[in-house]
Structure formats: structure tokens, C-alpha cells
C-alpha positions as CSV (number, residue, x, y, z in Angstrom):
1,M,1.8,-26.1,-1.9
2,R,2.4,-24.0,1.9
3,A,0.1,-21.2,2.5
4,I,-0.6,-19.3,5.4
5,V,-4.0,-20.2,6.4
6,Q,-6.9,-18.0,8.6
7,T,-8.9,-19.7,10.9
8,G,-10.5,-17.2,12.9
9,Y,-10.4,-13.6,13.6
10,G,-8.3,-12.2,16.4
11,S,-4.5,-12.0,16.9
12,P,-1.7,-13.0,13.9
13,D,-2.1,-16.1,16.3
14,V,-5.2,-17.1,14.1
15,L,-3.0,-17.5,10.7
16,E,-1.3,-20.9,10.6
17,L,1.3,-22.4,8.3
18,R,-0.3,-25.3,6.8
19,D,-0.4,-27.8,3.4
20,I,-3.2,-27.1,1.1
21,D,-3.9,-28.2,-2.9
22,R,-2.2,-25.8,-5.1
23,P,-4.8,-23.7,-7.3
24,V,-5.2,-24.7,-10.5
25,P,-5.7,-21.6,-13.6
26,G,-9.0,-21.4,-15.4
27,D,-9.0,-20.7,-18.8
28,D,-8.9,-16.9,-18.3
29,G,-6.0,-17.9,-15.2
30,V,-2.5,-17.6,-14.6
31,L,-0.6,-19.5,-12.2
32,V,2.1,-18.0,-10.5
33,K,5.0,-19.1,-8.2
34,V,5.6,-17.1,-5.8
35,R,9.4,-15.8,-5.0
36,A,8.4,-12.7,-2.6
37,A,4.8,-10.8,-1.2
38,S,4.5,-7.9,0.9
39,V,2.3,-7.1,4.1
40,N,-0.2,-4.4,4.2
41,A,-2.2,-3.2,6.7
42,G,-4.9,-4.2,5.0
43,D,-3.6,-7.9,6.0
44,W,-3.5,-6.6,10.2
45,H,-7.2,-5.2,9.5
46,I,-8.5,-8.3,7.7
47,T,-6.5,-10.5,10.4
48,R,-8.5,-8.7,13.1
49,G,-11.7,-8.2,12.2
50,R,-11.7,-4.5,12.2
51,P,-13.3,-2.7,11.7
52,L,-16.7,-5.1,12.0
53,A,-17.9,-4.1,8.8
54,I,-14.8,-6.4,7.7
55,H,-17.2,-9.8,9.2
56,L,-19.8,-8.5,6.3
57,I,-17.3,-8.1,3.7
58,E,-14.8,-10.8,4.0
59,G,-17.0,-13.3,5.8
60,L,-19.0,-13.7,9.0
61,R,-16.9,-16.1,11.2
62,R,-13.5,-16.9,9.4
63,P,-12.8,-15.0,5.5
64,K,-14.1,-16.6,2.8
65,N,-10.7,-16.4,1.2
66,P,-8.7,-17.3,3.6
67,I,-5.1,-17.0,2.5
68,R,-4.0,-13.5,3.2
69,G,-1.6,-11.5,1.0
70,M,-2.1,-9.1,-1.5
71,D,0.6,-8.2,-3.3
72,A,2.8,-10.6,-5.0
73,A,6.2,-10.8,-7.6
74,G,6.9,-14.4,-9.1
75,I,7.3,-16.6,-12.1
76,V,4.5,-17.9,-13.8
77,E,3.7,-21.7,-13.8
78,A,1.0,-22.1,-16.2
79,V,-1.9,-20.4,-17.9
80,G,-5.2,-21.0,-18.9
81,R,-6.1,-21.5,-22.9
82,N,-7.1,-17.7,-23.6
83,V,-4.3,-16.0,-21.5
84,T,-2.2,-14.2,-24.3
85,R,0.1,-11.9,-22.1
86,F,2.2,-14.5,-20.3
87,G,3.3,-17.7,-20.6
88,P,5.4,-20.2,-18.1
89,G,8.3,-18.6,-17.2
90,D,7.6,-15.0,-17.0
91,E,8.3,-12.9,-14.4
92,V,5.5,-11.3,-13.2
93,V,4.4,-8.5,-10.4
94,G,0.8,-7.7,-9.1
95,M,-2.0,-7.5,-6.7
96,Y,-4.8,-10.4,-5.9
97,G,-5.7,-12.0,-2.9
98,G,-3.7,-15.0,-1.4
99,T,0.0,-14.2,-2.5
100,F,1.0,-15.3,1.3
101,A,1.8,-19.2,-0.3
102,E,4.2,-21.0,-2.7
103,Y,1.5,-20.3,-5.2
104,V,-1.1,-17.5,-6.2
105,C,-3.4,-18.2,-9.3
106,G,-5.1,-14.5,-10.5
107,K,-6.4,-13.5,-13.9
108,E,-4.8,-12.2,-16.3
109,R,-5.8,-8.8,-15.9
110,H,-4.3,-9.0,-12.1
111,F,-0.4,-9.0,-13.2
112,V,2.1,-6.7,-15.3
113,P,5.3,-7.7,-16.5
114,K,8.7,-7.7,-13.6
115,P,10.8,-5.7,-15.6
116,A,14.2,-7.6,-15.5
117,G,16.5,-5.0,-13.6
118,L,14.0,-5.4,-10.3
119,T,13.9,-8.1,-7.8
120,F,10.8,-9.8,-7.1
121,E,11.5,-8.4,-3.6
122,Q,11.6,-4.7,-4.7
123,A,9.1,-5.6,-7.2
124,A,6.1,-7.5,-4.7
125,A,6.3,-4.2,-2.4
126,V,4.8,-2.1,-5.1
127,P,1.5,-3.0,-6.0
128,V,-1.1,-2.1,-2.4
129,A,1.7,0.7,-1.2
130,G,2.5,2.7,-5.2
131,E,-0.9,2.5,-6.2
132,T,-2.1,3.9,-3.1
133,A,0.7,6.9,-2.9
134,L,-0.3,7.4,-6.7
135,Q,-4.2,7.2,-7.0
136,G,-4.1,9.6,-4.5
137,L,-1.8,12.0,-5.7
138,R,-2.2,12.2,-9.3
139,D,-6.1,11.0,-9.4
140,K,-7.4,12.2,-6.2
141,G,-5.4,15.0,-5.2
142,G,-5.1,16.5,-9.0
143,I,-1.5,16.2,-8.0
144,R,0.7,19.6,-10.6
145,P,4.2,20.5,-10.8
146,K,5.9,22.9,-8.3
147,Q,3.0,22.5,-6.2
148,K,3.8,22.4,-2.3
149,V,2.7,19.4,-1.0
150,L,2.5,18.0,2.3
151,V,2.9,13.9,3.2
152,N,1.7,13.3,6.9
153,G,3.0,9.5,7.9
154,A,5.6,9.8,5.3
155,S,8.1,6.6,6.7
156,G,5.9,3.6,6.2
157,G,4.3,1.6,2.9
158,V,2.1,4.3,1.2
159,G,4.2,7.6,2.8
160,T,7.5,6.3,1.2
161,F,6.2,5.8,-2.0
162,A,4.3,8.8,-1.9
163,V,7.2,11.3,-1.3
164,Q,8.7,9.8,-4.4
165,I,6.2,10.0,-6.5
166,A,5.6,13.4,-5.8
167,K,8.9,13.9,-6.4
168,A,8.7,12.4,-9.4
169,L,5.8,14.4,-10.3
170,G,7.3,17.4,-9.8
171,A,6.2,19.1,-6.7
172,E,7.8,20.2,-3.7
173,V,7.6,17.9,-0.9
174,T,7.7,18.1,2.6
175,G,7.2,14.9,4.4
176,V,6.4,14.8,8.7
177,C,7.6,11.7,10.8
178,S,8.9,10.5,13.6
179,P,13.1,11.7,15.0
180,G,14.7,8.4,13.7
181,N,13.3,8.7,10.4
182,V,13.9,12.4,9.6
183,D,17.4,11.0,7.5
184,L,15.6,8.1,5.5
185,I,12.5,10.3,4.5
186,R,15.2,13.3,3.4
187,S,17.2,10.9,1.8
188,I,14.4,9.7,-0.4
189,G,14.1,12.9,-1.6
190,A,12.2,15.5,0.7
191,D,12.6,19.0,0.4
192,R,12.1,19.5,4.0
193,V,11.5,16.7,6.8
194,I,9.2,17.8,9.8
195,D,10.0,16.0,13.7
196,Y,6.1,15.5,14.8
197,T,7.6,15.4,18.1
198,R,10.1,18.9,18.0
199,E,7.3,20.8,15.8
200,D,3.9,20.7,15.0
201,F,2.7,20.8,10.7
202,T,-0.9,22.2,11.5
203,R,1.1,25.2,13.4
204,D,4.4,26.0,11.9
205,G,2.3,28.6,9.4
206,H,3.6,26.8,6.0
207,R,0.9,26.7,3.2
208,Y,0.7,24.1,0.8
209,D,-1.3,22.7,-2.1
210,L,-2.1,19.1,-1.3
211,L,-1.9,17.2,1.9
212,F,-1.5,13.5,1.4
213,D,-2.6,11.9,5.3
214,V,-1.6,8.3,5.0
215,A,-1.4,8.9,9.3
216,G,-4.7,10.1,9.9
217,N,-3.8,11.3,13.2
218,R,-5.1,14.7,12.9
219,P,-9.0,16.2,12.2
220,F,-9.4,18.0,9.2
221,S,-10.3,21.2,11.2
222,E,-6.3,21.4,12.1
223,C,-5.6,19.7,8.4
224,K,-7.0,22.9,6.8
225,R,-4.9,25.3,8.2
226,V,-1.9,24.5,6.6
227,L,-3.8,24.2,2.9
228,N,-4.8,26.8,0.7
229,P,-7.6,28.2,0.3
230,D,-8.6,25.6,-2.7
231,G,-5.9,23.2,-1.5
232,T,-7.0,19.5,-0.8
233,L,-6.8,17.3,1.9
234,V,-6.6,13.5,0.7
235,L,-7.2,10.5,3.1
236,A,-5.2,7.7,2.0
237,G,-7.9,4.8,2.9
238,Q,-7.0,3.3,5.8
239,S,-3.7,2.8,6.2
240,G,-1.9,5.2,9.0
241,R,-5.0,3.4,11.5
242,R,-4.3,0.9,14.0
243,T,-8.3,1.2,14.9
244,P,-9.5,1.9,11.1
245,S,-13.3,3.5,10.8
246,I,-15.4,4.1,7.4
247,L,-16.4,7.5,8.8
248,P,-13.3,9.1,7.4
249,L,-15.3,8.2,3.8
250,L,-18.5,9.2,4.3
251,M,-18.0,12.3,5.9
252,A,-15.5,13.4,3.3
253,P,-17.4,14.1,0.6
254,V,-20.3,15.9,3.5
255,V,-17.2,18.4,4.7
256,S,-16.0,19.2,0.8
257,R,-19.8,20.8,0.4
258,F,-18.3,23.6,2.1
259,G,-15.8,26.1,1.3
260,R,-13.5,25.9,-1.6
261,Q,-10.7,23.3,0.5
262,K,-11.6,19.6,-0.7
263,R,-11.4,16.6,1.5
264,I,-11.4,13.3,0.0
265,A,-11.3,10.1,1.4
266,F,-10.4,6.9,-0.9
267,I,-9.2,3.5,-0.6
268,A,-7.2,2.5,-4.0
269,N,-8.4,0.2,-6.8
270,H,-5.6,-2.0,-9.0
271,K,-5.3,-0.9,-11.9
272,N,-2.8,-3.1,-14.7
273,E,-2.0,0.3,-16.1
274,D,-1.1,2.4,-12.5
275,L,1.3,-0.8,-11.7
276,A,3.1,-1.1,-15.0
277,F,3.6,3.0,-14.6
278,L,5.1,2.9,-11.0
279,M,7.3,-0.5,-13.0
280,D,8.7,2.6,-15.1
281,L,9.2,4.8,-12.1
282,M,11.3,2.6,-10.2
283,L,13.3,1.7,-13.9
284,A,14.0,5.2,-14.3
285,R,15.2,5.3,-10.7
286,K,13.0,7.4,-9.6
287,V,11.0,5.4,-7.0
288,T,13.0,3.1,-5.2
289,P,11.1,1.0,-2.7
290,V,12.5,1.3,0.8
291,I,11.9,-2.3,2.7
292,D,12.2,-2.2,6.2
293,R,12.3,-6.0,7.1
294,R,12.3,-9.3,5.4
295,F,10.3,-12.8,7.3
296,P,10.3,-16.2,5.3
297,L,7.1,-17.5,5.1
298,H,6.1,-19.7,8.3
299,E,7.1,-16.1,10.1
300,V,4.0,-14.3,8.1
301,P,2.1,-14.2,11.9
302,E,5.1,-12.2,13.2
303,A,5.3,-9.8,10.2
304,V,1.4,-9.1,10.2
305,R,2.5,-8.5,14.4
306,Y,5.3,-5.9,13.4
307,V,3.3,-4.1,10.9
308,G,0.5,-4.0,13.4
309,Q,2.2,-2.1,15.7
310,G,2.2,0.7,13.1
311,H,6.1,2.2,12.6
312,P,7.6,0.3,9.8
313,R,10.4,1.7,8.2
314,G,8.6,0.9,4.1
315,K,7.6,-1.9,3.6
316,V,7.6,-5.3,5.1
317,V,8.7,-8.2,2.5
318,I,7.8,-12.0,2.4
319,T,10.8,-14.3,1.1
320,L,9.8,-17.2,-0.9
321,D,12.7,-19.8,-1.9
């Protein structure tokens, strides 16, 4: 099969299209013929090997799993003898490493059924970005109906999901984005949109119950000014950071010990029930993935480079015939 293999750490030029052996599912495995995948900030960070902690986690000289990609939607090709939920021909979507390939093999728990009403591209755009937004708003931020929520970095992959999920959960949503994305953020449901080149959201006098920060470009000393006395700032992993750091993850619990305002930093964990919940929101037309560009498999290096430049509108999708 064809797959994008990472040969080392560096620029996206270390990603090469190669012919490799097709994976074989074990007793608990599911082999999926990939129809679409999507690019995440994590693919950019792992490709570059930054921060350096990635070398300790993924591999010192090159990633132990050389195939990039985290999201996939496709058709089940084969299953192991212990698999009960899926069979050949089923359409699925899931999160697992190595999805920039014609086939991906994972455990049964890594996938959920793809609703018939959604395209493979739509489904593939959801897992990492959608689950990050959902878990950040609901589980970490404790979002409630009628709360005032601000999404900083509203036009990216995670941000466009966050705006729509917050609205679906009953919040009043403000999105912060660049001038070229104001109409987009308004079209996906934001009640108010701030063009950061014309207005500083930390100084405009508005207060929020929850600040969901994808951009990660403002210090807590400034963000706390816009929070209500018992408000919460949620930092969404490393999604919007060109130079990621583990410092926010380490410092958030320390800062939150002082005062009533909370500062929470997190990285999402895949949960099948969360992915299924997002599929239901999409079927109900409460959430629609925003797809910026589509690239074929052999152009994955350019797709990763594009995401690394930091300004995609929504998600970048990889298509496979």
C-alpha cells in the first residue's frame, strides 16, 4: 500500500510517499481502507520534532510509528475474530496513528460508525479537532446554557468546532479571528465576532464565564481581565502554537490555586462516546466541519506545511480514492 512515511525530524520534506506492507489486523483489530484523513497541528509538531520532548515520546532520531496522520474515515476491509461491532463493508470514522495511508489498522475501540448522511471528508475532519473542542468546553470548562463564552482563535480547526459546539450547548458565543474570517465565524453561529486587528478583546470591557483559548497568544495576566470573578480559562493543548511548550500544562494547576478564576490546560483524549456525540450533532446540523483545502495523499507534505503556517480556515483534509 502507499503511505506517507516520516524519515526523520525536520521540515515537511522528511515526509515521503512510499510503498509499504499493508497492516494485518489482530484478533481485536479492524483494518480500514482510508477514504479521507485530516491534518492536525500535532502532525506539524511531530514532523518538526518540536518541542524536544517529542523525541522522548515518539522516538529519538525518528518516530517509532513512521506514518503520520491521526484522523481517518473509511470502509472496513477486514476484522479480527474478537471484533463484534464491525464487519467488512461498514463505514467508520476514528482516531488512530498512521492514517496518511491507503489502509490503517487499529483496535475496535478506536472507531465508531460513520453516519450515512455524512461524507468521508466531513467525518475525517472531526476526531482530533472536534473532541478537543468538546472536551475543553464541556469537561474542562463546565459550559452551561446561557453562559457567555469567548473563543480565541475561532477560525482554525479546533476553533470552528468550538464556536459551533458552544452554540449547540446553549451558550452565547463570541469569536476572535482575523479580518478575513469575520464573515465565516458569523456564518457558523457566533453571536459576536471580534477582528483582533481592530479590537483588543482583553480591553473592550466585556466579561465572560468561559474563555476557550486555541490561539494561545495572550498571557493569563491579560486573559483574566475578561473573565468573571469565577470564570474559567481553558487552554486547548498546543493547537494554535507554532512553537509549542509544555509550560502551560505544568503551570495551569499552580496558577489556579490563587483566586476563584480557573486556568486549565489540557490535551484531548480520544473517547468513542465523544466522537459518536459529535456525529449526532452533525446529523442534527448543529455542527458542520469547515474544510479549508483538500490535498491528495502524495501532497501530504504540502498539506502539513500549510497547516504549519498557522492560518487554515477550519480543517485541511487528505483525500484518497
